C-alpha positions in Angstrom: 13.1 2.1 -23.1 10.0 0.8 -21.4 8.6 1.9 -18.6 10.2 -0.2 -16.3 13.7 0.9 -17.3 12.5 4.5 -17.2 11.4 4.1 -13.7 14.5 2.0 -12.6 16.4 5.3 -14.0 14.5 7.5 -12.0 14.6 5.5 -9.0 18.4 5.7 -9.2 18.6 9.8 -9.8 16.1 10.1 -6.6 18.7 7.8 -4.5 21.6 10.5 -5.3 20.1 12.6 -2.9 20.7 10.6 0.0 17.4 8.2 1.1 18.0 9.0 5.1 19.6 12.9 4.7 17.6 15.0 6.8 17.1 18.6 5.9 14.3 20.2 8.1 13.4 23.7 6.4 10.5 24.7 4.3 11.5 27.3 1.9 13.1 24.9 -0.7 10.0 22.9 -0.7 8.1 26.4 -1.4 10.1 27.2 -3.9 9.8 24.5 -5.8 6.2 23.9 -5.2 6.0 27.6 -6.6 7.5 26.7 -9.6 5.2 24.1 -10.4 2.2 26.4 -9.8 1.3 25.3 -6.1 -0.3 21.7 -6.6 -0.9 21.2 -3.4 -3.7 24.2 -3.3 -5.6 22.3 -6.0 -7.4 20.0 -3.7 -8.4 19.9 -0.1 -6.5 17.8 2.5 -6.2 15.6 5.3 -2.7 15.9 7.4 -1.9 13.4 9.9 1.0 13.2 12.1 1.9 11.3 15.0 4.4 9.0 16.4 2.7 5.6 15.8 -0.1 4.8 13.9 -0.2 7.4 11.1 0.1 5.2 8.4 -2.7 2.7 9.3 -5.1 5.7 9.9 -4.3 7.2 6.8 -5.1 4.2 5.0 -8.2 3.8 6.8 -8.9 7.8 6.2 -8.5 6.9 2.5 -10.6 3.6 2.4 -13.5 5.3 4.0 -12.9 8.8 2.1 -13.3 6.3 -1.0 -16.3 4.5 0.0 -18.1 7.6 0.1 -17.5 8.2 -3.6 -14.4 10.2 -3.5 -11.5 10.4 -5.5 -8.5 10.0 -3.2 -4.6 10.6 -2.8 -2.6 9.3 -0.4 0.7 10.0 0.7 2.6 8.1 3.1 6.1 6.9 4.5 8.3 5.0 4.3 7.7 2.5 1.4 8.0 -1.4 1.7 9.0 -2.5 -1.8 8.9 0.4 -4.2 8.5 4.1 -3.6 5.2 3.8 -5.9 3.8 2.9 -2.7 4.1 6.3 -1.3 1.8 7.7 -3.8 -1.4 6.3 -3.9 -4.4 7.2 -6.2 -7.8 5.7 -5.1 -5.9 3.1 -2.9 -3.5 1.8 -5.4 -0.1 2.7 -5.8 0.5 4.9 -8.8 1.9 2.9 -12.1 5.4 3.3 -13.4 4.1 5.4 -16.0 2.6 8.0 -14.0 5.7 8.4 -11.8 8.2 8.8 -14.4 5.9 11.6 -16.3 5.3 13.2 -12.7 9.4 12.9 -12.3 10.0 14.5 -15.8 8.1 17.4 -14.6 9.3 17.9 -11.3 13.2 17.3 -11.8 14.3 20.1 -14.0 12.4 23.0 -11.7 14.1 20.7 -8.7 17.6 21.3 -10.1 16.7 24.9 -10.8 16.1 25.2 -6.7 19.2 23.1 -6.0 21.3 25.6 -7.5 19.5 28.7 -6.2 19.8 27.4 -2.2 22.7 26.4 0.0 21.2 22.9 0.4 20.2 20.6 -2.4 16.5 19.3 -2.0 16.3 16.0 0.2 14.7 12.3 -1.1 11.9 13.2 1.0 11.1 16.8 -0.3 11.4 15.3 -4.2 8.6 12.5 -3.6 6.6 15.2 -1.5 6.9 17.6 -4.7 5.8 14.4 -6.9 2.8 13.5 -4.9 1.5 16.6 -4.5 1.8 17.4 -8.1 0.3 13.9 -9.4 -2.6 14.5 -6.7 -3.2 17.8 -8.9 -2.8 15.8 -12.4 -5.2 13.6 -11.6 -6.8 15.2 -10.2 -8.4 13.8 -6.7 -11.1 15.2 -4.4 -8.7 15.1 -1.3 -5.4 14.2 -0.6 -4.5 12.3 2.9 -1.2 13.2 3.8 1.1 11.8 6.5 4.2 13.5 7.9 7.6 12.3 7.3 9.0 13.2 10.7 7.8 15.8 13.2 5.6 18.5 12.0 6.5 21.9 11.9 9.5 21.9 9.4 8.5 18.4 7.7 8.2 19.2 3.9 4.6 18.4 3.7 3.8 21.4 5.7 3.2 23.6 2.8 -0.4 22.5 3.1 -2.4 24.1 5.8 -5.0 21.4 5.6 -8.5 22.0 6.7 -8.6 18.5 8.8 -5.4 17.6 10.9 -5.1 14.6 12.7 -2.9 13.9 15.7 -2.1 10.3 16.5 -0.5 9.0 19.8 2.7 11.1 20.6 5.6 9.0 22.5 9.2 9.2 22.0 11.0 8.8 19.2 13.2 10.8 16.8 14.3 12.4 20.0 17.9 13.5 18.0 15.7 15.7 15.8 12.5 16.5 17.9 13.7 16.7 21.3 14.2 14.7 24.3 11.0 15.2 26.2 7.5 14.1 25.0 6.5 17.9 25.3 9.2 19.2 23.4 8.0 16.2 20.3 4.5 17.3 20.8 5.4 20.8 20.0 7.2 19.8 16.6 4.1 17.7 15.7 1.2 20.2 16.6 2.9 22.7 14.1 1.0 21.3 10.9 -2.3 22.6 13.2 -3.0 25.9 11.2 -5.5 28.8 11.4 -9.3 27.6 11.2 -8.4 24.0 11.0 -10.1 21.3 12.7 -8.2 18.7 14.8 -8.9 15.1 15.6 -6.3 13.9 18.6 -6.2 10.4 19.7 -5.8 10.3 23.3 -2.3 12.2 24.3 -0.6 12.0 28.1 -0.5 15.4 29.5 2.7 16.1 28.5 1.9 15.9 24.8 -2.1 17.6 25.1 -0.5 20.8 26.5 1.2 22.1 23.4 -1.4 20.8 21.3 -3.8 22.7 23.1 -1.7 25.7 23.3 -1.3 25.7 19.5 -5.0 25.2 18.7 -5.9 28.4 20.8 -2.6 30.6 19.6 -4.4 29.4 15.8 -8.2 29.6 16.5 -8.3 25.5 15.6 -11.2 23.3 16.7 -10.1 20.4 18.5 -12.0 17.0 18.8 -10.5 14.8 21.3 -10.8 10.5 22.1 -12.6 9.7 24.9 -14.7 13.3 25.0 -15.7 13.8 21.7 -14.9 10.4 20.0 -13.6 7.3 20.8 -14.1 3.3 20.9 -16.8 1.7 22.8 -16.8 -2.0 21.9 -14.0 -4.4 20.5 -14.4 -7.9 20.2 -11.6 -10.2 18.3 -13.3 -11.7 15.3 -11.6 -14.2 12.6 -9.1 -11.7 10.5 -9.4 -8.9 12.8 -12.0 -7.3 15.1 -15.3 -5.8 15.3 -16.3 -2.4 16.5 -18.6 0.2 18.1 -17.5 3.4 18.0 -18.6 6.7 19.1 -18.0 9.1 16.5 -18.9 13.1 16.2 -22.3 12.5 14.7 -23.3 9.3 16.6 -22.9 5.8 17.0 -21.3 3.1 14.6 -22.3 -0.7 15.3 -20.8 -3.6 13.8 -17.7 -1.9 12.0 -15.4 -5.1 11.1 -11.9 -4.1 10.8 -9.9 -6.8 9.1 -6.5 -5.3 11.6 -5.3 -6.7 14.9 -4.8 -4.8 18.1 -6.7 -2.3 20.4 -4.0 0.3 18.7 -6.0 -0.5 15.5 -9.4 -0.1 17.2 -7.9 3.3 18.3 -6.9 4.2 14.9 -10.2 3.3 13.6 -11.8 5.8 15.7 -9.8 8.6 14.8 -10.1 7.7 11.1 -13.9 7.7 11.3 -14.1 11.3 13.2 -11.4 12.9 10.4 -13.7 11.7 8.1 -16.7 12.8 9.5 -15.3 16.3 10.1 -14.0 16.1 6.2 -17.4 15.9 5.1 -19.2 17.7 7.4 -21.0 15.2 10.1 -21.6 16.3 13.3 -23.7 16.4 16.4 -26.9 16.6 13.9 -25.8 14.8 11.1 -24.1 11.2 10.7 -22.6 9.4 8.3 -24.1 6.3 6.9 -23.6 3.4 8.7 -23.4 1.1 5.8 -20.7 3.1 4.0 -19.0 3.5 7.2 -18.8 -0.4 7.0 -17.8 -0.9 3.5 -15.0 1.3 4.2 -13.6 -0.2 6.9 -14.1 -3.6 5.7 -11.9 -2.7 2.8 -8.9 -1.5 5.2 -5.7 -3.1 4.7 -2.1 -2.0 6.2 0.8 -4.0 5.2 3.9 -4.5 7.8 1.4 -4.4 10.5 1.1 -7.7 12.1 0.6 -9.1 8.7 0.3 -12.7 8.2 2.2 -13.7 5.0 2.8 -17.5 5.6 0.8 -20.2 7.5 2.1 -23.4 9.1 4.1 -22.1 11.1 2.4 -18.5 11.0 5.0 -15.9 10.1 3.7 -12.4 10.8 5.4 -9.1 9.7 5.3 -5.7 12.2 6.9 -2.7 11.9 6.6 -1.8 15.5 10.0 0.1 16.1 10.3 2.3 19.4 8.6 1.1 23.1 4.8 2.4 22.2 4.4 0.4 19.0 6.0 -2.9 20.2 4.1 -2.6 23.5 0.6 -2.6 21.2 2.2 -5.2 19.4 2.9 -7.2 22.0 -0.5 -6.5 23.5 -2.4 -7.7 20.4 -0.1 -11.1 20.5 -1.4 -11.9 23.7 -4.9 -11.1 23.1 -5.7 -12.4 19.6 -3.0 -14.7 19.0 -2.6 -16.9 22.1 0.6 -18.5 20.0 1.7 -21.9 22.1 5.6 -21.2 20.4 6.8 -17.9 19.2 10.3 -17.4 17.5 10.7 -13.2 17.1 13.3 -12.1 14.0 14.7 -8.6 15.3 16.6 -6.0 13.3 16.5 -2.4 15.0 18.3 0.6 13.8 21.1 2.0 15.8 19.4 5.3 17.1 16.6 2.9 18.5 15.7 2.2 22.0 17.1 -1.6 21.6 16.8 -2.4 25.0 13.5 -1.5 25.6 12.4 -3.4 22.6 13.6 -6.7 23.9 12.3 -5.9 27.3 8.7 -5.8 25.7 9.4 -8.8 23.8 11.2 -11.1 26.6 7.7 -12.3 28.2 6.2 -13.5 24.7 9.1 -15.0 22.7 10.5 -18.1 23.4 13.6 -17.7 21.1 14.9 -14.7 19.5 16.7 -14.2 16.2 18.8 -11.3 16.1 19.8 -9.9 12.4 20.9 -6.6 10.7 18.9 -5.2 8.1 19.5 -3.4 5.3 19.4 0.2 6.2 22.8 2.1 6.3 21.6 3.0 10.0 21.1 -0.6 11.1 22.4 -1.5 14.6 25.5 -3.7 14.0 24.1 -7.8 14.6 26.7 -8.4 17.5 25.7 -5.1 19.2 22.2 -6.3 19.1 22.9 -9.9 19.9 24.9 -8.6 23.4 21.9 -6.6 24.4 19.5 -9.4 23.6 21.5 -12.0 26.0 21.4 -9.5 28.4 17.8 -9.5 28.7 16.8 -13.2 27.8 20.0 -15.2 28.6 22.1 -16.4 25.8 20.3 -19.7 25.9 17.3 -18.0 23.9 19.5 -15.8 21.5 20.0 -17.3 18.0 22.8 -14.6 15.4 22.1 -14.6 11.9 23.8 -11.9 9.8 21.4 -11.9 6.9 17.8 -12.2 6.6 17.1 -15.2 4.8 19.4 -17.1 7.1 17.2 -15.5 10.1 13.9 -16.3 8.7 15.3 -20.2 8.1 16.3 -20.1 11.6 13.0 -19.0 13.0 11.0 -21.5 11.2 13.4 -24.1 12.3 13.2 -22.8 15.8 9.4 -22.6 15.6 9.4 -26.3 14.3 11.7 -28.0 16.9 10.0 -30.4 18.7 6.8 -29.8 17.7 5.1 -33.0 17.2 2.3 -33.2 14.5 0.1 -30.2 13.4 2.1 -26.6 13.6 -1.1 -24.5 14.7 -0.2 -22.7 17.2 3.3 -22.0 16.1 4.6 -18.7 14.8 7.4 -16.6 13.8 7.1 -12.4 14.0 9.5 -10.7 11.9 10.0 -7.2 13.7 11.7 -4.2 14.9 12.0 -1.6 11.9 9.9 -1.2 8.6 13.2 -1.7 7.3 13.4 -5.5 8.8 9.8 -6.0 7.3 10.4 -4.8 4.0 13.4 -6.8 3.7 11.6 -10.3 5.1 8.5 -9.1 3.1 10.5 -9.1 -0.4 11.7 -12.5 0.4 8.2 -14.2 2.0 5.7 -12.5 -0.5 7.4 -13.6 -3.9 
């Protein structure tokens, strides 16, 4: 068989484990990694959790580390187009041949663990093991690893990383993590282990308290945005923004980051501090500024206010909770200034769709509601009813399928616009799955 055929067979076998099945327990992944020879111990790691910004921050950390000459492995989720995106080496998704080879090494041992356990390994358990085995085999100098959900009982929490990163913590995944920010922060703080250096974005007091208590409990050192590091200045630039950051080791000026929004500036400050902590920079040692500039300039973050078309401008953004949507809306108002904007919205049934709609209402002229490909997607008519309540029925259009939704949104954006289409935009948002569905259509 060809590599492509082999990979398709592996993807299909992985999918039988249930892409959305959630089981939080570390014994099974621990047993599998023991059978593999504990590959996660073959390299140091930077471990990230939080509610929003994890993937963008992980990609920034990865790019900075590569600029300093390190070979990196990066593990993030979910993916947009292929599961291979979850496991990157030196900034690029692993190829099909390497993915298949890793799976053939891991799969027989996974079946052995399944036979010994009350619950079989999940899809996420398997991809985590594949990532750690791939990084050990490469080998990498450092792994940048994003939690899947929560922290304490997430499959990635076998790392006990020396540097732990917390992006902003808010309400999300309440059905698994708890109904309060404090409960969620407690779960996420579980990735902080003895002696770790913790880099934390600015947190609400309710979230900060459990994090500080966990640091005290395990003897971890914490550096906080707004105290030890942060964003000093930011200016909108063509294709992104220019930042001055206060790092752990001093000020870093004229940093171009090709991503939009104050939230991405915050992510950049967190990423820089994490890399400083990993490389040993601090009060008496600053990283080389030119290398930091090089690392930030090379960053990309697909599906985060990603421009995929022009005339009209089509942006893809995976905001799926109120905190993330608020950041997206602020960036749209500050950096794009559309004269007309139509949004395509598809959300998962367990998300706070009403709050997402309330945040979008002031910035969109019309809204096309649709359903994404996830089995957990909110039915279109249910979302349309909520949308009509928030925006009024005259501003809401229903399209059951994503191709029809995009076509309708573009037509609405261009309607009654004479001449040039500058200043006209379409935003596809509401879920990473929604963005992935649209991206497959628009990036061909």
